N, C-alpha and C positions, 0 to 999 in steps of 0.2 A: 126241406121244402115239399119235397115230393108227397103227395097225397092229401095237401091241404086244400080246402074248398075255395076256389077263387070267389071273393065277396066284395072287392073293391070296384069302384066305377069310375075312377079318375086317378091322375097320377099329379101330385103336388111337388114341384121342385123346390126345395127349401134352401135359401141361401143367405149370404151377409148383406148383399145389396151395396150400392156405391153411388156416389155423386156423379150425375151425368152432364153437369155444366159447373162452371166456376162458382156460379151463386149458391150452389147447393152444397158445396164444400163445408162451410161452417155450419149450416143447420144439420148436416149429415154428422160431422164429429160431435156436435152438441148431443145428439141422440146416443151416439156410440158411447160416449164418455159420461152419460148421465149418472151412472151409477159408481163411477170410479173416476173422479176429478185428477186431472194432471196439472202440474205447474204451467202458468200462461206461457213462458218461454217454450216449453215443450209442445203446447197446442199450436203455437205460430210456427214452430219448426215443421210440424206435419203439414200444416196449410202451404208452406213453401214447396214441401215434397210434391203435394198436388199441382202446384203451379209449375213445377219442373217437369211434370209429365203431360203438361197440357191443360191443367185445372179441371180434369175430370178423370173418371175410371171407366174402363171399357167393360166392367163386370156386369152390369145389367145388360147391355148389349150382346155380350157373349152367351149370358144364360138364356136370352131370348132366342138366340139362334140355335142353341142346344135343345130348348123346348121345341122349337119348330122341326129340327131335325127328329127329335124323338116322336113326334106327333106323326110325322110322314112315315116312320119306321112301323109304329103301331098299327097304323091304317094298313100298311102292306102286310102285316101279319094278321088282319082281320079283326083287330081290336079297337072298336070306336068309342074308345074313352078320351074325354078330353085331358090336355096337359095344361095345368095352370101353374103360375110361378107365385111364391110367397117370399118376400124379403123380410129379414128382420129390421133394417135399418134404413130402409127406402120404401117407396110404394111400388107395387102392392103390398102392403103390411100383412102379417099373419091374419089379422081380423078381416082385412078386405077379402082375402083368399078365402077365408072360411064362409064368408057372406057370399061370395060367387059361387062356392059349392052348393050352399043351401038354396040358392035362387035357381040353380040348375036341377035341383031334386036329387042331389047325390047324398046318399046316406054314409058311405065310407070311402075314403080316399087312401092311396098309397102315398105316404110321406117319404119322399126321397130327399135326404139332407146331403148337399154337396159338399161333402167332407169325407174323405176315403178313411181318414184315421181319426178315432174318436177319443175325444177328452171332455172334461166339463165345459170348456169354451166353444169347442167346434161341434159338439152334439147335445150334451145334456141341457144347457141353457135354452137351445132352440126347442126341444120337446117340452120343456117346462113352461116356456112363453106362449107355445101353441095350446098345451093344456090349459093354461090360465086364460087365454082369449077365447077357447070353446066355452069355459064357465061362465065368463062375463057376458058372452053373447047369449047364452042359455037357448032355450026352445030346441028345434029339431037341427041342431048343427051337426054337420057331417063328424063322424068319427074318422080318426086318422091312425093308419096301421104302419108300422115302420119294418123294413126288411133287416135281416142281419147283416153283420159287416161284410164288406166286399173288397177289403184292401188287398186280398190275395186272389181275386177273381181273374182268370187266365186271361179274359178279354180286357180288363184294366190293365193287367200287367203288359200285354201286348201293345196297347196304345201308347203307355208312356215309354215302352221300350222303342217304338217306332219313332216317336218323337225325339227320343235321345239318339236313335241311330242317325237320325238327319242332322244332327248337330254334331255327331262324331265324324261325319265325312268331311267337314271343314278341317280336321286336324289330323296329326300323326296317329298311327295304331297305338303308340304309347300313351296317349292322352288318358288322364286320371278321370274318373267319375266322381263328383260330389253331388249327393242327393241333400236337398234343403227342405225344411219345414219350419213353421213358425214356432218359435221358442214360447214356452209357456212356464209359469213357476215350477219349481222342481217337485213339490208336494203335489200339484195337480198332475204333473207328467207321470207320476208314479200309479196314477189311478186310470182305471179304464183301458190300460193297455196301450196307450198313444205311442210310446217309445217303441214297444215290441211290434206294433203293427206297422210302424214306419221302417224298422229294420227289416220285417218279413216282406214289405213290399219292395225295398231296395235289393235285398237278396235275390228275390225272384226275377226282378228286372235285370239285374246284373247276369243271372243264370242265363236267361233268354238271349242275352247279348253275347254269351260266353265270355263274360268279363270276371276275372277272378279277383280284382281289386276294385274296392270302393270305399267312400267315407260317407257317413251321415253327418250333417252339420245343420245349425239351427240359425235363424235369422229373426230380425224384427222384433228383437225384445223391447219391452217397454216397462213401465212401473218402477218402483223404488230401486236404486241401485244396491240398496241394502239387502234386497231380497235375492235369493238364489233361483236362478232360471236354469232351463236345459242348455247345455254346451255340448260341443264347442262351437263357437261362433263361426259363421261361413267365413268372415273376412280373416281370422286366424288360421283357419284350415287353408285358405288360399296361399297365405304366406308360406305355408309349409312345403309348397310345391314352386318355389322360387326357380324360375328359369324354365320351367315345365309348361305343360298345356293340360287345360282341364275343360270339361264339360259341366256346367252346373244344371242340375235336373231339378226343377220346382216341384218336387214330389208332392209337397204338402198344399199345393194350390192348383186347382181344377182349370181356372181361367186367370187371365191378366187382372190384376189391380195393382195399387200402389206399392204393396209389399214385393211385387215381382218387378214392375216398371221402374221403381225408384231403389228399392232397397238391393236388388240384384243388378239391373241394368246400368244404375249409376254408382251406387255406393260400393257394391262388391266389385263392379269392373274397375273402379278407381283403385281400390286395394289390390286388385291383380296386376294393373299395370304398374303400380309402385313396386310390386315384387317381382316384376319380369315375367309374369305368368301371362300366357295366351290363353284367354277365356272365351269359351263361347256359351251362350245360355241356350238350353233346349227351349222349345215351345211348351207352352202348358197344353194339357189334354184337350181343352175346349169341347168342341163337338166332333173329335175324331171318331170316324165310322165304328170303330171297335168299342169305344166307350158308349156310343149310343145304342150299339147291339147288346151291350151288357145290360143297361138300364131297362131296355125293352124285353130282354130275356127276364130280369127280375119281375118287370110289371106283368108279364104273361104268366106269371105264378100266383098273382093276386088279383088279376083281372080276367074274366072269361072273354073269349074271343066273340061272343054273342053280346057284349055290353053295348049299350047304345046311350 
């Protein structure tokens, strides 16, 4: 990145989005599942998962707090560039964000996808849909530039490690680390380096914590049971440590949503209890100061401090 000419004028945080109230859950799921219908019983099961965690997701709220923290950090660095949010499945949608940029007279934005580990589901589809939205809007719509992978950035590693250390304080020194990430189809997982990036992040975090033993597990699989998805499942891994202590680290999730609050805090916790495992779940990164610093550092490579 050294030597590049800073030519962006804004930061666009790009995320999945989530329902903010019970009335939004079904419309949200309808949008998420529009191109991959699931059996009705599975649909209703997911609705019940949202009911079990309060009928909403904190994803949007946490992303807004991250945006506010990043805006403050950029201003402190002398970078007067707006930070806007673009969600795939809830307002503000991608086209909403692009219209916002156009109205502000911004010609190029740094697109920061809120996913540390890249796959078709977590990265490629976002870029494709933003490209399509730009084409559909036409005119002088802002161009969007994306940074390279940051799964191994020292500040990201430190942020996750500090969240993990806080969880470890509740357990004995012998507690095991289990890093979790969203399972995806095996064929998709073999592309774009998804599994390799997860393993590298986990290795660096464990190294930072001076831990020699750790396990990468997957969670929240969906789709046809006939299809092969990434394994091992986190519940199966928990059963291996019967009678022991573990910290679950939601490595593949930057902030809380149903995959964390239900799939880990309820389902995985139940599996742990049944196996006699004492389990503590580490907090997601959220607006951890080191994570905010990392995004600001990356933004500083794309946006001049004299931007206005």
